[in-house]
Steps between C-alpha positions, in 0.01 A plus 500: 500500500414393854370167370824445306711587804295272723527212258879539466533528878310173542711324238828622653389448859564864597289794615304709245672812635838353402378434146344846470826663608707293256259569214517873570881491490504298177253742342727789599781339302693333782679179412472169682865505624454853638172418674634175646818664632403853595125508563458221753303717745254595228431144375542312825827348377371328187801329339600505133338162425167610648523829314573329166198272551292802599613688190411208271158443657428873495566505126271200441215627719512849353483355150200295618332812643549681170346204318211486752424867438506451122268198522250681723503794260444278196207309651346825627518650150314193372227562760543149642664561838279360775570551873579128537743499205667817627549336841654188342736706286611705799563182703696322221844422642686392184529621144361165384184541709456853363525380141255214568241749630558731204479224240122534421542877447823497307489632147552200272451389144145414394439143616255227398317558826462873431372431148243261648394758759455761228275254317278470811610151607567615857135431580538136386826452693342635819186290456690171459739586785220596740267211409678183384158335454458693175580311180792684328402416141138605549593826669759578232242483220370846598840661445587369156577804280718459192539876458667520843730211415314225684331303226411183690451354848857371521645848435262655753597254776865550414459875545321457834777263610767763432304759698505278810860387439625858498292585807638202692858561386489857629378413848775624739406261781513198269835611361641535853372155600635330188833678534536384859402142410749484213781644712451218750424214265632568150801323353760678289555271204802542272543296181755480221396663174515230234827484311697715747684220686849584376462877497357504850726245670577739786129494590482120506390499867175664386415295190226327699459685827202548732514684831249651741470867410527628856825308558697607190825669611612812317794347314289216358223738397747727320668204331161385365408849384836537329444168325157618388636831374764315299234278341629183670228446758129551534357593840143459618290472816305183569251417773415137556390268223167552334340157455231432239159590636638713787531873547832677542540625859506859375177443309345374823606824670344708222175303527491541877566873475195552276275225634520286188459124547366216284166410657348367180321823414451611141776766499749324732697339217523833315608682817759228563639571154519870591701412811735269307565762232547771761787301648660369183457803274488798732669426830762228463734691268439828685579353842790291371657814354442689825638227726803427284559874497480507881739204520743673270473825693565322830789301350650816353467672837682214671770492232549875541526457878761225455698721263472795739624299799796363305584846370484642852744238628736550207504880531569476871776243456817567695735751331872421486556868572732773367789290376689519171353229280594319181191402299527202262227437243595147382506393137668247272541600136439870562722506808445611859410864548682667790420816697665642810304737726623681807344489846233752394411309183682738268632329186880495496601259226373248246642217292405195298692176560488160327595227750263230373448298184549563214767764588649336813705805603501392863841625614469823306163562668639434847779750438257765372258455790785498748619839377148644521451370855834637618452834327160563657551308827209264426344333802207306350446303179138477379435223246179492297321165523426455129676304227861406589453617860656191659796513261540866594465408866807275457680794344418714804625228735833487322517881490452519878768233558744672265460840669458420872612847608174644362297287744214483252167318537292361212123482495259366239235762422167464323523680168124490433403829340858619444457483123173694530679775692791501251272586210283746696478874454618541858822305431555698181479825695726368776760355262451661158845400375509150646426193288164340588667167579724661764212673677379159619831441681460836677149400611625163630773670706268763642220261591745318725591824676137608545225286340229756575681798346573308179184297454275808514645588159337191348133443425395274791339257254843432350673408825389137469338414832142454379304245303236551234573874521411540133163329556368729773353849492796719414339803665447320831843337482674832439302667779584223747869482411538878503355501851752234608792699358373818665464327839847341478682817394336707771556232765874530435521870414753653260801728514384805308858582400583164337166348395421463131198669348336156464533441875392851598189468280374223730516717812167603653364811329759507221471407134737467205496874428571605859770233530673639192467851642669390824788344306531811282509726806759272661716509187478877477539593867687211657383272778197592710610621844154487660158355430359850495710573192274261306237775497724687254456223243273599211135395552567342839237672715403478866262205454762301310763588759269377775448166323864442400727659759491222759618242246785709357829496690766771502808326632767708682284809464458799727219343702561141623126433490507543122685168479221319686137401442385770742267726304587874494155582637603326824838672542351733766392191693853358487634835618255491790614146591863612490432806715286300742782252558777757510670360194575630153357317199832368372581336833155340516541322167621145553497513882292185523513451876390857573223505239350172619466641851286789378122483540342597163176602669677795670561667164154470342279803440195602296697472175724197552363185657663192648558317165698794359709553812574127521608491134725802549677345800557179301637700209734700724626169638580361153472781246419401139506133597481275196217244527678264262674186632872439536681417177562127447586292195433148384791276407429290192673164508814466287457260210121543489448726203227347285210256527721207400717561810204449733444166671201403715592526866741792462466766770564848362473862602288730292309826485120522489414690182122475494229394744162381375190359664619147423864526603828680438749515216865483606813595302766237569741621232405277205319759283164343581319571824383193687157471660440425866134404509295628794485145639882488513564837663485379858445199723194685628179574313539812285190687391682797348858472363566854622485364854827320424692687228515826311683619190867553574523245781805272503383143551638147509326257266525135405479396134210256465450472126678618184316500167752622243276471188239726658745721695344421835657464841301375798637616836414453864580699812422190706839339548331178612346445155647222287500538121285247320301398807135580551462652842206621702509878472390752758157518339424146605350350186738657250750260348831659412785381292797699375408799714183565301139416576378229264171343409447143612540272199151366558339844479293558185659727244227759531512534877634820656878470529700635788696823491756386244241456227620822342863390528572503129380855445652616828843365417468642150410836653800486735722421202365800312566720803862384518549598137387857558 
């Protein structure tokens, strides 16, 4: 365990003692949010990001230790564990290295080499390998034995060849050297599968594509793998060009590893054939599979990280707050679904209206909506951004003008995942008597009031801020996204008396069962008056209370600290601070000037250190402060409702919906997100789009290119860009036109394209997301 802790400490750039303390807390069942917030003295103030990385590496390294133990046990049982091999296995620092070392001892099907060894041909193989001056044919004569399956010299030499091939191919040092060489020098080569041109049009950028393996970005790798999985593309690794009469560079490495070279000796040609077959038959496919697997794993990891960052930004988007809201789920033939919720999100009323074609009941709809808004004193109008959203936006504008006394505000809201929620078991329990189609309108209204509280009810994968989410490891994706949701919910905290079971289940230490138990207790006994009352909830024990209490708020309760992020275990400390300053706790809360004059060090003791005291004083200054930004909305331009309304040069306001490694997608109100390529995000060089934008940001963009047939919009955040002109981008050599990086016309078709090479599949993916 010490070696694991030391390795993690080195990777994170922290002390081993910090890692050991965090590991101990995790093993005891503490959650990352709890450790990050309430155990700073113990871990040396490791933050939630460091702790998540620590948790992930700990899982990997423990799995590797388990595998190391199993391998050592297996080789020991075979009686083949030498001190040198044991040392190498114990020093192996990756799972790949472990498996390479284990390869010669792994139980496998009976091979040609094993059959040859059983027939006694190992002696011949060793003789020719150790003394290339021996004539292979002459030496092989002694081993001809038809009964053993080797009836002539050719068969005997073939058997000896397979013995050496398998020995070479299982050499861990050679495998490591070849793997390193291929990582640095191999080319990922994608080609169109014959006859798939029409079916695979969206992969046209990869019909004849070659790119250095070590430079392939995650989105291009995943696009190629998706094309291969769909039978459109083939993918292979290539290293240099093998000219007639020359050896492949990898064959040279094999020869050098085993001292094989053509010096004109009798067995040199035969040994050269062994080397060639070792590479082509044994190692090439094996290493290609391994390296493509590593590329896919790395690309999946990056895609998951992109998804996680976008999800984090979306969940922590600014809430409109507790205001009565009218939710509109737009539609044409089937009508617009309407739901009114009060300031707490409670459903008050529903309706279905038909303002658009083919019904055209515009005036009737305005009258109906006006009555609903007046009846329930509606303050906000939330409009889903799907089909007919801009037509419905016009309806909302007219509604606001017609009823000025209501002083209503309209906001376009992403409806991604609303249909998933509507048909979920959770929605059925919440609204058993409500039509499925109307549940979506409720979700749209509530997600404007509080995005976090509503979006936790939806599977994170359905929220629509990721790419290739169906192509990556679903276990890793779910684990990563669940961690993001947990961190976001606990960063904000929840009101235990109003939170849904879905929201409560994401609180540190709680689960779905405990969340339901809290709601059931609340329904049976009324609102919680203190945090301590939570201990009366069925199955909520002391350990769970410790983990959860600091993130659960009891507003207007008996103890003012219960409405803050101050943990109950530190209430005595707060009392001591109050007594030491001659104040009562209620008067301390919010007295910013007084609290800032206090010296935290004066209140530390053996139990509570400086980090905890400092956090408590900050919390007393602004209790239960919400880390989310101030609520703002984007104003879509009137008259710009579909792609045909866009003109190059237009400057529009929009909302960032998705950030990728190659740029950002922006909703400008035309039912198709536009792409701002990384080269068009800023006048300055941008290495990472997240340096400039995040999901939910309101940005100003210029329309650079509109491709209606392919549903593509090229945008730029550089107002100095001119549509149609090639300009020198911030990357120096990159030529840009239409807000997107483009290949120079003179570049060969098979050369590595810039970041927009996956544009077709990316836009198609964005389109699919919008439909969800």
